[in-house]
C-alpha positions as CSV (number, residue, x, y, z in Angstrom):
1,M,14.1,23.7,-8.2
2,N,10.9,24.3,-10.1
3,K,8.9,26.5,-7.7
4,D,5.7,26.0,-9.7
5,K,5.7,22.2,-8.9
6,A,7.5,22.2,-5.5
7,K,5.3,22.0,-2.4
8,M,6.2,22.1,1.3
9,I,4.8,20.6,4.4
10,V,5.2,22.4,7.7
11,K,4.4,21.4,11.3
12,N,3.6,23.5,14.4
13,Y,3.2,26.7,12.4
14,T,0.3,29.2,12.9
15,A,-1.7,30.3,9.9
16,N,0.1,33.6,9.9
17,Q,3.5,31.9,10.0
18,K,2.5,29.6,7.2
19,K,1.4,32.6,5.0
20,D,4.6,34.5,5.7
21,L,6.7,31.4,4.9
22,E,4.8,30.8,1.7
23,E,5.4,34.4,0.6
24,K,9.1,34.4,1.5
25,M,9.9,31.0,-0.1
26,G,7.6,31.2,-3.0
27,L,6.4,27.6,-2.4
28,Q,2.9,26.3,-1.8
29,I,2.3,24.8,1.6
30,T,0.1,21.7,1.6
31,K,-1.0,19.1,4.1
32,K,0.1,16.1,2.0
33,V,2.8,15.5,-0.6
34,K,3.2,12.4,-2.7
35,Y,6.8,11.5,-3.2
36,L,7.8,8.3,-5.2
37,G,4.3,6.9,-4.7
38,V,4.3,7.4,-1.0
39,S,1.9,10.0,0.7
40,V,3.8,12.0,3.3
41,S,2.0,14.4,5.7
42,S,2.8,16.4,8.8
43,R,0.5,14.1,10.8
44,C,2.1,10.7,11.6
45,S,-1.3,9.2,12.4
46,S,-2.5,9.6,8.8
47,I,0.4,7.8,7.2
48,K,-1.1,4.3,7.5
49,E,-4.5,5.5,6.3
50,D,-3.0,7.4,3.3
51,N,-0.8,4.6,2.2
52,Y,-1.6,1.2,3.5
53,S,-5.4,1.5,3.5
54,K,-5.5,2.9,0.0
55,L,-3.2,0.2,-1.2
56,V,-5.5,-2.5,0.3
57,K,-8.4,-1.0,-1.6
58,Q,-6.4,-0.9,-4.8
59,I,-5.3,-4.5,-4.3
60,K,-8.9,-5.6,-3.8
61,K,-9.9,-4.0,-7.1
62,E,-7.0,-5.6,-9.0
63,L,-7.7,-9.0,-7.5
64,E,-11.3,-8.8,-8.5
65,S,-10.4,-8.1,-12.1
66,W,-7.8,-10.9,-12.0
67,G,-10.5,-13.2,-10.6
68,Q,-12.5,-12.7,-13.8
69,L,-9.8,-14.4,-15.9
70,Q,-9.6,-18.1,-16.2
71,L,-6.2,-18.8,-14.6
72,S,-4.9,-22.0,-13.1
73,L,-4.1,-22.3,-9.4
74,L,-0.4,-21.6,-10.1
75,G,-1.4,-18.7,-12.4
76,R,-3.4,-17.1,-9.6
77,I,-0.5,-17.6,-7.1
78,A,1.8,-16.0,-9.7
79,V,-0.5,-13.0,-10.0
80,I,-0.1,-12.4,-6.2
81,K,3.7,-13.0,-6.3
82,M,4.4,-10.7,-9.3
83,N,1.8,-8.0,-9.0
84,I,0.7,-7.7,-5.4
85,S,3.8,-8.6,-3.3
86,P,6.1,-6.0,-4.9
87,K,3.7,-3.2,-4.1
88,L,3.4,-4.3,-0.5
89,L,7.2,-4.8,-0.2
90,Y,7.9,-1.3,-1.5
91,L,5.7,0.2,1.1
92,F,7.1,-2.0,3.9
93,Q,10.6,-0.9,3.0
94,T,9.7,2.8,2.5
95,I,7.4,3.4,5.5
96,L,8.6,1.8,8.7
97,I,5.6,1.7,10.9
98,K,4.1,-1.1,13.0
99,L,1.0,-2.7,11.4
100,D,-1.5,-4.6,13.4
101,K,-2.5,-8.2,12.8
102,M,-5.8,-7.2,11.4
103,F,-4.0,-5.6,8.4
104,F,-2.3,-8.9,7.6
105,K,-5.5,-10.9,8.2
106,E,-7.2,-8.7,5.7
107,L,-4.4,-9.3,3.1
108,N,-4.6,-13.0,3.7
109,K,-8.4,-12.9,3.3
110,I,-8.3,-11.1,0.0
111,T,-5.5,-13.1,-1.5
112,T,-6.9,-16.4,-0.6
113,K,-10.2,-15.3,-2.1
114,L,-8.4,-15.0,-5.4
115,V,-6.4,-18.2,-5.0
116,W,-9.5,-20.3,-4.3
117,L,-12.0,-18.2,-6.3
118,G,-14.0,-17.7,-3.2
119,K,-14.4,-21.4,-2.5
120,K,-13.3,-23.5,0.5
121,P,-9.4,-23.8,0.5
122,H,-7.9,-27.1,-0.5
123,I,-4.5,-26.4,1.0
124,E,-3.7,-24.7,4.3
125,L,-2.6,-21.0,4.1
126,K,0.7,-21.9,5.9
127,V,1.6,-24.3,3.1
128,L,0.7,-21.8,0.4
129,Q,2.9,-19.2,2.0
130,D,5.8,-21.5,2.7
131,S,8.9,-21.6,0.5
132,R,9.2,-24.1,-2.3
133,S,12.1,-25.8,-0.7
134,R,9.8,-26.7,2.1
135,D,7.0,-27.9,-0.3
136,G,5.1,-24.6,-0.3
137,F,3.9,-22.5,-3.2
């Protein structure tokens, strides 16, 4: 193990205990650690904010840049399927926490904004999200 790069998260330790542990182990104690793209902290309440909220902001930026390109409807849908969905699925599989409906409403809002270029939708969201075998996109 590379002690220069390794970090450690502790929970329920006093400041003195943390200092002693740091000296004995030779590792730096931090509040957050990023492992395989996922922020992990000793506070469970910050996991959603550190991972999902940041990802939504990143997705918004990416979709704004994709919106500048002249893509067909199917091209814009492909952008969401190939660039946005894998990032979300990775977090869903890695961090098993319950997300509220507002999170998914926000995702639907920002993805439909790209699909329809901010204009009124021509096809219902349910049809867009349905499988191709059931005539969806």
